[in-house]
N, C-alpha and C positions, 0 to 999 in steps of 0.2 A: 352426741355428734360423732360421726365416724372418723377414723384416722384418714387424713387426706389421701394417702396412697390407696387405701381401700376404696375411698369414694371415687377416685379417678378410675380405678379398675371397674367398679360397678357402673359408673356413668358411661364409660367408653363401651362397656359390654352392651348396655342398653342402646347406645348410638348405633353400633354395628349390627346388633341383632335386628333392630327395626329398619335400619337403612339397607343393609344387604338383603333383609327379608323382603322388602318391596321389590328389589331387583329380581330375586328368585320368583316372586309371585308373578312378575310380568314375563320372565324369560323361560321358565322351565315348563316342560310339557305337562299337559293335563291339569295345570294349576287353574283355579277359578279366576285368577287375574291375568291369565295369559294374553299377551299382546295389548296390555293396558296402555303402553306408550310412555314416552319420555316425560310428559307432564305428570303422570302418576308417580313415576320414579322420583322426580324432583320434589313433589309434594311429600312423598313418603320420607325422603331424606330430611326435609325441613322439619317434619314432625318428630323424626328420630332425634334431631338436634334439640328440639324443644324438650322432649322427655328426658334426654340425658342431662341437659343443663339444669333443668328445673329440679331434677331428682337429687343432685349432689352439690349444687351451688353453695349451700350453707356450710358444707364440710370442707370443700377443697377449692372453691372458686370456679369449679367446673371448666377446667381447661380442655380436657378430653382430646388433646391434640398437641404433640410436641412443638409444632410451630407456634402455638399460642403461648406455651410455657417459655420458649426461647425469646419470643417477641417481648413478653412482659418482663423477662429478666433483663433484657437489653435496655428497656425503658425505665428500669429501676422499680417496677411495680411488683416484682417477685424475686425471691432469693435464688441466686445461682446454685446454692447448696441443695435446694430441693429439686432442681431440674432433672438430674439423673433418675431419681426415684419416681418422679411424675412420669417421665418417658417410659420407664420400665413398666409401670402400672398401666399406662395407656396401651402399650403394645400387647401386654398380656390380656387386658380386657378386650381388645379388638380380636385377638385369637379366640377368646372364649365366646364372644358374640357371634363370630363366623361359624364356630362349631355348633352353636345352638340352631342357626339357620340350617346347617347341614342335617341336624337331627330332625328338625321339624319338616323339612322338605325331602327327607331321605328317599322316599319312593319316587319322587319326581326327578331327582338326580339320576336314579336308575333308569327312568323312562326317557330321559333326554339323551340324544346321541350327539348333539352339537357341543363339542368340547369348548368352543369359544363362549357359548352361552353359559356353560357351567363355570368357567373361569370368571366371567363377568359378574357372577353372583358373589364372588369373593373380593376381587380387586379391580383396579381400573386398567384401561388399555386405550391406545390412541385410535381415533377414527382413521387418520392417515399417519402412518409411521414415519416420523421425521424427527430424530432425536433433538436437534437444536430447537425446532419450533415447539415440540412437545414440552421440552424443559422450559422454554420461554412462556408457554401457556400456563403451566403450573406455577411458575414464579410470579407472573403478573396477576393471575387469578387469586393466589394466596395473598399477595401484596394488597390488592383491593379489599379482600375479605378482612384482613387483619387491621388495615387502616380504619375501616369502618368499625370493627370491634373496639379498637382503642378509643375512638370518639364516643361510641355508645357507652363504654364502661368508665371513661375518665370522670373523676379522678380515682376510681376504685382500683383494687388489685386483682379482681377476678370478675366472673360473670355472676352477678347476684341473681336471685330467683326471678326478680321482675325483669331482668334482661333476657330471659329465655325466649320470649316471644319476638322481640326485635332481632335477635340473633338468628332465630329460626327463619324469619322472613328474609334476612340477609342471605342465608344459605339457599333459600328458595330462589332468590334473585340471581345469585351466582350460578346455580344449576341451570336455570332457564336461559340465562344470557351468555354465560362463558363456559358452560359445561360441555358443549358439543365436541371440541377437538380432542379432549383427553378423558372426559368423564369426571372432571373436577375432584381429584383426590383432596387437594388443599389441606392435607393432613397425612404426615408420614405413617402414623400408627394405623389410620384407616386402611391404608394399602398394605403395609408390611405385615401386620398381624394376620389379616385374612389370607394374604398370599402364602404365609407360612402354614396356615391351616389347610389351604388347598394342597400344598405340597405333602403334608403329613397325614391327612385324613384318608381313610379307605374309600374314596369315591370311585365308583366303577367307570372306566373309560374316560378318566378326567383329562388326559392329555398333559401337555406341558404347563408349568406355572409361569412361564415367560419371565424368568429371572433376568434376562438380558435387558428388559424394559424397567425392571423393578427399581433401579436407582433413580429414575426420573421423578416418580411421585414421592420420593424421599428428599432428594436434593432440591427440587423445585420449591416445595413449600418452605424448606429451611432458608433458602436464599430469599424467598418472598418475605419471610418473617423478619430477616435482617433489614431488608429494604424498607418495610413498613415501619419498623422501629426507628430507623434513622430519619425517615421523612417526618414521622410524628415528632421526634425530638427537635428537629429543625424548625418546626412550626410553633414550638412552645416559647 
C-alpha cells in the first residue's frame, strides 16, 4: 500500500491528466475530438474521477480535492494533522497531470491560436464574469457535491473503491447540471495546480493565466466544503 500523500499525488495526477485531457481533445486545433462538445467533456471528467478514485482509494481514501479533505476534517472523519500534506500532494499532482496533457497535446497547442481555448485546457473560467455570482456558483455547486459525497461515504472516512462509480456519476451530474456558469472547478487543486502549470510551461502564444479570477475556484469550494460539513453535522 502506498503512502497516503503519494497516493493523493498519483490519484490527482490521473484525475487532471484525463479530465484536462478531454478538454484539450475537444478544444485544441486538429485534435481528433475537436468540437466534441460539453457532454463529451462532462463524461470525460466523470471517468477521470472514477479512475482517480478507484486507483488510490485503498491507500489514501482518494480525496483528490482539498475541499474533500477539509470537509471530512470538519465532520470528524479525517485528521486535521493530515490536511496540509494532502492538499500539498493534491496541488502537486494536479500540476503534474496538467503537464502531461501539455506534453501529449504539444503540437496541438502550437497549432491553436485561441489563447482562451489553451487556458481552458488547464483551468476554469466564467461564462459570464461576475465575481459575486461566480463565487456563489462555485460555493453552492461544491456544497451540493460534498453533501452528496458525505451521504455516499457515511459512515466511512474516505472514498472506498466501490464508491468510485457513484462519485463519478455525481460529478457527471454536477457538470451537466451546474457546470455552465463557471466550468465547475469544485476543487481548489483542480484549478490552482493546472493554472500554475499554464503560467510556467513554455506554451507558445499562451496569453494570460487570468490570476485575477484564480481566487474564486479556490475560495468557493472551500466555503462550499464548510457549508456542506455544517449542514451534514446538523442532520446527524
